[in-house]
N, C-alpha and C positions, 0 to 999 in steps of 0.2 A: 816658746812663749808667744801668745797671741798679740797682735798689734793693738795699740790704742786706737779706738775708732776715730776716723777723720771727721772733724766737725765742719759741716758744709752749709753754706747759705746760698739760696737760689734767688736771683733778682731778675724779674722780667715783668713787663706790664701786660703781657698776653697770658691769660689764665691757662690756655691749652699748652703753651710753651712751658710754663712753670710746672704744670701737672706731668708733662712728658719727662722732664728732668727729675722731678721729685719721685715719680714712679720708678725710674731706673735706680735712683739712690736708695729707695726704701727696700729694694730687693737685696741689698748688700749688708752683711753683718758687720763689715769693717768700716761702715760709714754711719754717722749720726746727722740726720737732717735737722738743723737747729731752728730754721725759720725759712719762710718764703716771703719776699717783699715784692710789691707791685709797682714801686716807684723808687727813684733815687734817694729822695729825702729820707724815707724810712730806712733804706739800706745803710745810709751813713750812720744813723743812730744805732742800728743793730750791730754793725761792724765794730763800732766804738765800744759798745757795752758787752758784746759777746765774744769778740776777738776770734772769729772763725778761722779755721786753717785754710779753707778753700772757698772761693766765691765764684759761682757761675753767674756772670754779669752780662746782662743784655746791653748792647752798645747804644741802640737807638730807643730812648724812652722819652715821652713828653715831659716837659718841666725840668728834668735833670737827667742828662744822658749818662751812660756808663763811665765815660772818661771824666765827666764832672764829679761823679761820685768819688773817684780816686783822688781828684784834685782837692776835694773838700776834706779829705782825710789828712792831707799834708799838715805838718811835717811828720805825723805818725807813720810808722811802717805799714805797708800794705800787705794783706794776705796773699797767698797764691791765687791768681785770678785766671779763670778760663773765660775769655770773651765769647759771647754768643751773639751772632749777627746774621741778619738776612741780606747784608750787603755783599756784593761781589766786587771785583775789580779793585778800586783804590783802597777800601778799608782792609780787605784781605792782604793786599800788597803791603800796607803799612804794618800790619801785625807780623807778617813774614819778615819784613825788613828789620824789625826790632826783636825777632826771634821770640814772639809771644804766642801762646797757644790760643786757638779759637775753634769754635764750632760754627759751621755755616749751615743755617737752617735751609731745608730740613736735613738732619744728620742721621746716620745709621747708628745702631747700638755699638757696633765695633769701633766707630770713630769716637763715640762717647767714652768707652772703656779706655781707649788710648789716651784721651785728654785727662781722664781721672788718674790714670797711672802716672802720667808725667807730673801732675799736680802733687800727687803723693810723694814722688821722688824729690820735688823741690822742698816740701815740708820736712822730709826726713833729713835733708842735707842743707845746713844753714848757708853754706857757700852758694849753692844753687839758688836759694831763696834770696840771698843778698844780690846776686847777679840779676835775678828776675826783677827785683825792686828797681835796680838801676835802669833796666830796659823799659820798665813802665814809666819812670820819670822822663826818659828820653822821648817816649811816645807822646807824653803830655805836652812836651815843648815842640813837637814836630809840626811846623806850619804847613807841611804838605799833607797832613792827615785830612780826610774829607770833612771832619767836623771842626778843623782849625785848632790851633794851639790853645791849650787851657792853662791858665796861669794861677797857681794856688794862692798867690798873694792878693788876688782880687776876687770878689764874688763872681762865680761862674754863671749864676742864674738869678733872674728876678722872678720870684714866684708869683703866680696869679693869686688874687684874693680868693679864699674859699667861697663856695656858693652859699647864699643866704636863703634862696628859694628853690624849690623843686617844682617843675611843671607837671601836673597830673592831667592826663587826657581823659575826659569824661564825655563820651558821645561827641557832640559838636562844640563842647566847651573845653577850655584850658584853665584848670584851677591851680592857683598858686598855693603851695604848701610850704610854710616856713620850716627851714631845716631844723631850727631849735625845737620844734614840736616832735621830731622823729625820734623814736626810741631805739629801733633797730631795723635792719634791712636784710632781706633774704633773697638769694638768687632764685629766679624762675625761668629756666631756659635762657633765652637771649634777653629777657627783661628782668626786672627786680620788683619786689614788693616791699613797700615801706610801711612799717607799723607805727602808728601815732595814736597813743591812747587805745581806745576801743576800735579804731577805724584802721583799715588797710587801704593802700593806694598802689595801683600798678603803675610802674614807671617804665618808660621806654629806654632807659639807660641800663647798660650792663653793670654788674657789681664792680668790675674792674674800672669802668668809667667813673662811677660814683666814688670809689676808693681814692681816686686821684683828685677828686674835686671838692670833697666835703670838709677838708681841713683836719686839724689835729685832734678835735674832740671825737672823731669817728675813727674806729680802728677795726681791722679784720681780725676776727677771733676764730674763724673756721673758713674753709674754702667756700662755703655758701652763706656766710654770715658776717655782717658789719654791725657794730654796736656803738651807740652814743655813750661815751664814758661818763657823761653827766647823769645818766640814768642808772649806772651800776652802783649797787650798794654792798655787794659781797661777792667774794670768790671762795668757792668750796672745793677743796682738793678731792679729786677722784682717783681712779687707778691709772697706772701707766703714764703719769705726768699730765693727765688731762685735768681740767677744772670745770666746775659748774659756775656760770656767771648769772647772778641773781639781780634782776632789775628792780626798781622801786615799786613797780606794780605787781611784783611776784613772778614775772616771766622768768623761766629757767632756760638758759642757753648753754651750749657747750663751747668751752675754750679748748681747742686742740693743742696738744703739746707743741706742735709745729709752730704755732703762732704765739706761744707764751712769751718768748723773748721779745717779740715785736710789741706786745702789750706792755711788758715791763719797761722797754725802752721809751714808750710813749708816756708811761706814768712816771718814769725817772726813778723807779725803785722796784725791788722784787715783790712778788705777791705771795 
């Protein structure tokens, strides 16, 4: 009898890091990649709504780091977590001290497979998962961790207010574009292109930077697309779990199945 696919969430603020893990997961028939999140706040919402079996969780993220994500979930049980970190020394020592699995960037395919196998074992064995949850709780209270102890009973992060203006460079000028006028944004190599009505504006920010800064009305629907939810009028079901996202001006964008749960978490309801 075949195994039930392992439902996995990837959380990392670096697009290349997310793509690396997502690519390795998508090669496996026994894994379902349910979503990718670029920041901790989104991750908390997706974990609560989708209840993934396993989370590959970046430790160091702006705004809300990986440990604060887990603290925000308390007192709910945590999924099996594989920490992903670029830290060496103290962070790695902390994970090893508490017997928690981690991937040290850059990691090899063999090391990834080992971490996924251990996570699968924890999910398949309730006792192992319970022990893992206890070790996570101990790490969150560890004052020796390089990020300091995180206490679930108090807010871990004060969020920065979302951007209200985007700065558009035009020759020798810097033009201010109100965020409220932006319909959607697409990736363009290391830059981004904002679509506002009939006009397009090249931004010097990456899509990942904008995703962290624009607030809750903007959501990633594809690896290369962010949309203003205030402009969405319809979702049309396509094949293989994808959707067409129709904006008020008739623009037709694609919602990848990978980001569907993220959109539903932001909307607070299924589509």
